[in-house]
DOMAR-313063 format. One record per atom (N, C-alpha, C, O, CB): x, y, z; residue in one letter. Coordinates in steps of 0.02 Angstrom, whole numbers, plus 50000, padded with zeros to 5 digits. Atoms other than C-alpha are relative to their C-alpha. Glycine has a CB too. Example, Ala and Ser with C-alpha at 12.3 -4.5 7.8 and 13.67 -1.06 7.14 Angstrom:
BEGIN
500454994150000A/506154977550390A/500455006050000A/500975005950033A/499505000150062A/499584994149997S/506844994750357S/499615005550037S/499865011050045S/500205002349929S/
END
This chain:
BEGIN
500174997049950M/504394836148288M/499625006449977M/499775010149931M/500565001050039M/500554995750013P/502954847448293P/500075007650005P/500295010550054P/499524998150041P/499674990549992S/503124867348249S/499775003150084S/499405000950127S/499415007149922S/500134998249921P/503064876548408P/499485006149979P/499195009150024P/500805002850054P/500514994950006F/501944889248324F/499274997749988F/498825001849978F/500195004449946F/500575001349985V/500514877948326V/499585001150056V/499904998950104V/500014995649992V/500384998349942V/499234882648457V/499704995250013V/499294994249968V/499595004949998V/500335004049972V/498574869048546V/499435001350049V/499555003250107V/500384997050021V/500674996649962E/496704872748611E/499794994050054E/499634988150045E/499245001949938E/500385004649934K/496194865948787K/499325004650023K/499245010750024K/500644999150081K/500664998449984T/494454867348842T/499985001250066T/499884996050098T/499534995249983T/500264999049931I/494224874249010I/499274998350021I/498845002150000I/500085006650014I/500655000649988A/492654866749082A/499855003950065A/500225005050113A/499824992850001A/500204994749936L/491614877749201L/499784995850049L/499754989950032L/499385005849987L/500125001349939S/491114873749367S/499364999250006S/499075003849977S/500235004250039S/500525000149995F/489454867949410F/499805005750048F/499205006850044F/499854994150011F/500034995649967F/489534881549530F/499885008249976F/500455009949960F/500484998650028F/499994993050024T/489114901149474T/499595004950042T/499115003450078T/499755000249928T/500164994649947Q/488814917849559Q/499705005049960Q/500075007349917Q/500635003050041Q/500194994750039N/487784930449483N/499884999649928N/499735004449892N/500425004250008N/499885000250064G/487904922349324G/500825000449970G/501015000649911G/499595005449977G/499225000350004L/489794922349338L/500114993550003L/499994989650049L/500415003650056L/499675006950000P/490564907549269P/500594999650056P/500945004450073P/500324998349923P/499295000949978S/491904899649373S/500074992250000S/499634987949995S/500175003650076S/499565007750023I/493014883449357I/500224996450051I/500314999550103I/500695000749957I/499725004249937D/493634870049470D/500854999049982D/501074997749926D/499554991350008D/499194999549984A/495534870249505A/500264995550059A/499844993250098A/500205007850020A/499645004449947N/496724860049627N/500545005549999N/500815007649948N/500264991249981N/499554995549963I/497834872349723I/500274997150051I/499944995950102I/499715005850022I/499795003749931T/499004864049838T/500055005450055T/500355010750053T/500764996049994T/500094996649932G/498614870350008G/499205000950017G/498925001650071G/500405007650000G/500755001249995N/496844869949974N/499584993049999N/499274991349948N/499765003349948N/500225007849990N/496214851850034N/499334999150001N/499064993950020N/500234996850063N/500835000150010V/494354856949998V/499774994849925V/500054996349872V/499715009749984V/500135002650051N/493634845049872N/499495004649954N/499135009249970N/499794993850018N/500574993450041D/492644854049740D/500135008050016D/499685012250021D/499094998950030D/499784993850002A/493524869249760A/499835005349934A/500085004249879A/500674998950009A/500154997050066Y/492874882049637Y/500385008650011Y/500485011350066Y/499014999849986Y/499674992950016Y/493724900349573Y/499655005049964Y/499195002749929Y/500574999349962Y/500014994350043L/493414915149491L/500405001549943L/500995002649956L/500075004650034L/499324998850040L/494324918249334L/499995007849987L/499425009949976L/500054995449923L/499924993450002D/494764936149319D/500785001849923D/501375000249916D/500205002450098D/499525000350069F/495594940849143F/500565007750000F/500975009249957F/499375000249916F/499684994550004S/496314957349199S/500625000050063S/501145003350062S/499455005650003S/499555000749946E/497194952949359E/500724994849973E/500754991049925E/499524996550066E/499475005150029T/498994944249358T/500324995750070T/500814992050078T/500695004849952T/499925005449937H/498944936649529H/499524995450018H/498974997850005H/500095003150061H/500525006249967T/497914921649599T/499925001650067T/500435001450101T/500294992049998T/500105001049926I/497234923749766I/499394995450028I/498864993950001I/499925006850029I/500395006249971V/496534911349891V/499865003750059V/500165008850076V/500404992350012V/500274997649946W/495524913950041W/500304994250054W/500234988150053W/499175000849992W/499485005449941A/496694906850198A/499464999250053A/499025003250070A/500865004250043A/500505003649928L/495784896650345L/499925003850046L/499435003550083L/500264993950041L/500084994549933D/496144910650463D/499825007549978D/499895012150019D/500775000650046D/500074994350035C/495684925050345C/499345002250047C/498884998650067C/499914999049913C/500464995049985E/494694939350420E/499925006549978E/500325010249949E/500025000650049E/500284993050040H/493634953950381H/500015003450051H/499825001250105H/499265000449963H/499964994349940T/493954970250482T/499355004049990T/499165005749933T/500725005649994T/500664998850005G/492214977350534G/499805007049953G/500065012349968G/499755000550075G/500134994650069F/491614989350384F/499074998550007F/498804994050039F/500504996249895F/500844997750005G/489594994450355G/499714998450079G/500005000550129G/499474994249931G/500095001349932N/488614987750503N/500254992650019N/499934988750054N/499255001150017N/499605008049980Y/489754971350520Y/500585000650045Y/501075004050029Y/500354995849929Y/499424999049956A/490884969950658A/500654992949968A/500494987549943A/499644999050098A/499265004950006S/492684959450628S/499454992450023S/498994990750059S/500905002950081S/500165008049977D/492464941150618D/500224996849924D/500335000749877D/498994998050028D/499825004350037S/492934926050495S/499885003449925S/499505008249927S/499634993650019S/500234997950064C/492834930050295C/499424995749972C/499114997149921C/500584999949953C/500435004250034H/491694915750274H/499345003250025H/498875000749994H/500124992050015H/500454998349983T/490354926150372T/499775008449965T/500205011149930T/500114998850069T/500264993450035A/489384943850310A/500515004350026A/500845002750076A/499205002750018A/500254997850084P/489724955450222P/500434995749953P/500204995749896P/500155009249976P/499555002150036T/491224945150147T/499624994149955T/499514994349894T/500594998050044T/500285007050032L/490404927050117L/500534996049968L/500394991949925L/499445001349942L/499565004550049L/492034919750058L/499934993250036L/499764991750094L/500865002649991L/499665005549972E/492534902650054E/500634997650012E/500964996049963E/499854996549979E/499685000649983V/493784898950148V/500244993150005V/499854988650021V/499925003150032V/499875004750006G/494914886250129G/500804995849986G/500934989849980G/499604999949965G/499344999050026F/496804888950087F/500344997850081F/500145000950130F/500165009149963F/499725001549945D/497864880550232D/500724999549981D/500974994949949D/499714994250030D/499225000250017T/499714886250225T/500594995250016T/501154995249992T/500215005250025T/499565004749980S/500454872150312S/500094995749940S/500664993849926S/499774996350060S/500165004350058L/499964862150163L/500565002349937L/500794998149898L/499155001249977L/499454998250057T/501214871850041T/500484996349995T/500584992350041T/500315005950005T/499585002650001K/502624865749971K/500565004450030K/501035001950061K/500024997649944K/499344995349971D/503784881350021D/499655004650051D/499055005950054D/500455005349934D/500264995549968P/503754892950147P/499795008149960P/499805009449900P/500475000250054P/500404992350036E/503014911950114E/500635000849961E/501154997649970E/499745008550060E/499454997750040V/504064920349984V/499835007149996V/500205011249969V/500094996449930V/499964991749996G/503264937450018G/499395001350047G/499084996950078G/499915004549918G/500544996949963T/501984948950102T/499635005049960T/499975007849917T/500265003250061T/500254993950046F/500684961950021F/499505002250048F/499174998650086F/499674998249918F/500474995249956F/499684974850109F/499635004049956F/499895007949917F/500385005050050F/500544994850009K/497994982750063K/500115000349926K/500195005549893K/500095007550044K/499884998550069M/498214978349898M/499184998249961M/498854993749986M/500724994649971M/500654999450014P/496514980149797P/499824994449936P/500014994149878P/499875007949983P/500035007750072Y/495914963149696Y/499204999350001Y/498774998950044Y/500494989350028Y/500925002750008G/494234959749631G/499525002250042G/499074999050068G/499854992550011G/500354994849936G/493554973549743G/500024998450064G/499735001350110G/499305001149996G/499924998549915Y/494004968549894Y/500915001950015Y/501394999749982Y/499714990950055Y/499454998649999V/495494976449970V/500414993950076V/500194992450132V/499965009150006V/499765006449975V/496664962250040V/500835000250035V/501165004850011V/499954994849931V/499574999949955S/498204959450160S/500144992850007S/499674989250023S/499805003550058S/500005004749980G/499074944250177G/500914997949979G/501375002149975G/499354996449974G/499375002750017H/500674933050128H/499954996349923H/499444993649902H/500214994950060H/499885004150048I/501194925449977I/500414993649980I/501004993549999I/500125003249972I/499855007749994Y/501524906449931Y/500224997549924Y/499894999049875Y/499284995550028Y/499955003550058E/502354896649793E/499744993250001E/499984988950038E/500644999949981E/500355006949987T/501164881649760T/499944998249942T/500295001049899T/499344999550037T/500005002150054D/500554871549624D/499255000849974D/498804998850010D/500294993750002D/500764999950014I/498894875649517I/499784994749940I/500104995449888I/499775007949976I/500305003150045C/497944862749413C/499245000649958C/498714998449981C/500064995450028C/500774998150002V/496464868149312V/499934994149932V/500284993649881V/499755010349981V/499945005750048G/495894852849218G/500464994650019G/500764995350073G/500215002449935G/499695005249993D/496774837149209D/500815001049978D/501284998150005D/499614995149963D/499234999350032V/498394842549113V/500255006049999V/500825006549978V/500074998249930V/499664994549996N/498614860749142N/500225000550083N/499845002450128N/499535006049971N/499604999949937C/499774859749296C/500615005150000C/501055004349957C/500284992850013C/499504995450005K/500924875449345K/500105002550068K/499635003550105K/499865005249952K/499754997449944I/501984881849489I/499925007249987I/500135010249938I/500704997850014I/500074991050010I/501444901049525I/499815000350077I/499614996650122I/499265004049933I/500054996249919E/501374912449671E/499285001250002E/498935003649958E/500445008350013E/500634999949975V/499834911349760V/499985004950062V/500415004950106V/499794992850016V/500054993049930Y/499284927049891Y/499354996650018Y/498844995549984Y/499905011149974Y/500335002149928S/498434920350038S/499555005950026S/499745009150075S/500624998650061S/500514993949958G/496914933650076G/499954996950103G/499684992550137G/498844999249946G/500035000649923E/497224935050265E/499425002950051E/499065000750095E/500605003250021E/500514994049953D/496294951450323D/499825004749916D/500175007449874D/500655007050087D/500284995350057I/494984959650192I/499895006250054I/499835005950116I/499184996749954I/500224992949952S/494664978750252S/499565003749953S/499395009549963S/500725005750026S/500574993650024N/493404984150112N/500024993349931N/500504990649904N/500375012049979N/500385003250046D/492284973449986D/499555003949968D/499025005449997D/499714994950024D/500254994350040N/491714984949854N/499474997549944N/499005000549919N/500635003949966N/500585003750059W/490854972249727W/499724995450023W/499134995050006W/500224997049936W/500515005749981H/490324956849812H/499625000950054H/499444995550077H/500294994150013H/500184997949944F/489544965449956F/499484994950026F/499074994049981F/499795006949993F/500295005049996N/488534950550055N/499784997049933N/499174996049927N/499555001250041N/500145005550033E/488554940549907E/500574994349987E/501144995549966E/499745002349944E/499425004350005A/489424923749906A/500514999349950A/500494999849889A/499824994950005A/499345001050033G/491084920749869G/500284995049982G/500014990050004G/500395002050026G/499805006950024H/492064907749792H/500674998550049H/500815001850099H/500205000049909H/499485000649965Y/493654899549850Y/500625005249976Y/501155004150006Y/500154992749997Y/499594997350019G/494724913049757G/499905002249948G/499365001249920G/500414997650003G/500184997050059I/495014922649613I/500684997249957I/501214999249980I/499885008750009I/499415000550035I/496324915349480I/500125005749943I/499725006849897I/500014993249970I/499814995950049G/497184928149384G/500314999449936G/500894997749931G/500285003050023G/499705002950041M/497384926149223M/500095003449944M/500015000849889M/499784995049993M/499984994450057G/497684941749119G/500835000749995G/501244998150032G/499555008450024G/499405000050036P/499224946849021P/500585000650064P/500415002350120P/499995006549939P/499435002049941Y/501014944049128Y/499824996550048Y/500284994950086Y/500295005150034Y/500145005449961S/499934932549232S/500554995449998S/500894994849946S/499394997049982S/499695006050009Y/500944917649287Y/499634995449946Y/499894994149891Y/500064996850067Y/500705004350036I/499494907249209I/500305003249927I/500775000149904I/498945003150031I/499834995750066W/499784919049042W/500544996949985W/500614991849951W/500125008050005W/499175001150015E/501664918949047E/500224994449971E/500574993749921E/500425000150059E/499795008749986S/501784899349081S/499914996549897S/500224992049870S/499064994650082S/500335002450061Y/500814897948889Y/500425003349935Y/500475000049884Y/499165002350002Y/499804997550040I/501734910948791I/500714998649978I/500955001649930I/499865004950013I/
END
């Protein structure tokens, strides 16, 4: 039997898509049926957030309320809550995350990073964005994978 103290190294390939020099990764999240969806990694966050198909941003700056896919958020929306395995497990309201202030629902679903790293995690479905502090008018990704200490992904390997 191999020692449980041996660290098995896994390399996560970067996605072809990058944003302002920030690398992104390819991942498959049940509920997001978009081929080649790409996500930012955040090593300070404990939660993973994806942008719901019906995500809308409130009016801020000189912009009126509209889909999160439009300016100033410019996010890639693709999370279809009807495709998740379980019903929602909770809600969140005006949570600051990656420069955004987001409200929505929480779902338990699968995430696979690469071909062997699959986990069941709670995913925060961003449905209403009321602020965009860091990526204003910059193209976004399909979501942000929280990989910080105490995140579901971090804890599954520790």
